[in-house]
C-alpha positions in Angstrom: -7.6 4.4 -1.0 -9.0 6.8 -3.6 -11.9 7.5 -1.3 -9.6 8.3 1.6 -7.6 10.9 -0.4 -10.8 12.4 -1.7 -11.9 13.1 1.8 -8.5 14.5 2.8 -8.6 16.9 -0.3 -12.1 18.0 0.5 -11.4 18.7 4.2 -8.3 20.8 3.4 -9.7 22.6 0.3 -11.2 25.5 2.4 -7.9 26.0 4.2 -6.0 26.1 0.9 -8.4 28.5 -0.7 -8.3 30.8 2.4 -4.5 30.7 2.3 -4.5 31.8 -1.3 -7.0 34.5 -0.5 -4.8 35.8 2.3 -1.7 35.6 0.1 -3.1 37.6 -2.8 -6.0 39.8 -1.6 -5.3 40.6 2.0 -1.6 41.3 1.4 -2.6 44.1 -1.0 -5.1 45.5 1.5 -2.4 45.7 4.2 -0.1 47.5 1.9 -2.7 50.1 1.1 -3.6 50.6 4.8 -6.8 48.5 4.9 -7.8 46.4 7.8 -7.6 42.7 8.1 -9.8 40.3 10.1 -8.8 36.7 10.5 -11.3 34.0 9.9 -11.5 31.4 12.7 -10.1 28.0 11.8 -13.3 26.4 13.2 -15.3 27.9 10.2 -12.8 26.5 7.7 -12.9 23.1 9.4 -16.7 23.0 9.3 -16.8 24.0 5.6 -14.3 21.1 5.0 -16.5 18.7 6.9 -19.6 19.8 5.0 -17.8 19.2 1.7 -16.8 15.7 2.9 -20.4 14.9 3.9 -21.6 16.1 0.5 -19.1 13.8 -1.1 -20.3 10.8 1.0 -23.8 11.5 -0.2 -22.8 11.9 -3.9 -20.6 8.8 -3.9 -23.3 6.8 -2.1 -25.9 7.8 -4.6 -23.8 7.4 -7.7 -21.5 4.6 -6.7 -21.6 1.1 -8.2 -23.7 -1.1 -5.8 -24.2 -4.8 -6.0 -27.2 -5.6 -3.8 -27.8 -9.3 -4.6 -25.8 -12.5 -5.0 -23.4 -14.6 -2.9 -20.0 -13.3 -1.8 -17.1 -15.6 -2.7 -13.9 -14.7 -0.8 -10.4 -14.7 -2.3 -9.2 -18.2 -2.9 -6.0 -20.0 -4.0 -6.6 -22.2 -7.1 -3.7 -23.9 -9.0 -1.2 -21.6 -7.3 -3.0 -18.4 -8.4 -5.0 -16.0 -6.2 -8.5 -15.6 -7.4 -9.9 -12.2 -6.2 -13.1 -12.0 -4.3 -16.3 -11.5 -6.2 -20.0 -11.6 -6.0 -21.9 -14.4 -7.8 -25.3 -13.3 -9.1 
């Protein structure tokens, strides 16, 4: 679940940063008579996807991987649930 929320945060980060930019910088430009050009949402979405792809790579390279051993599914022993694990 943590991985899911990480992806959501990374996808929406460019939108949030742009919104903050608009709120603080562009508002002042409009008050002083400057011009304002909107950034297309497609660019923000692409930046969010790139951040997500980078996070996939980083998590894949730094994550805890178990490559050997036998998988034992969750079992019920003496009325207690034994979580799944990998026997090495």
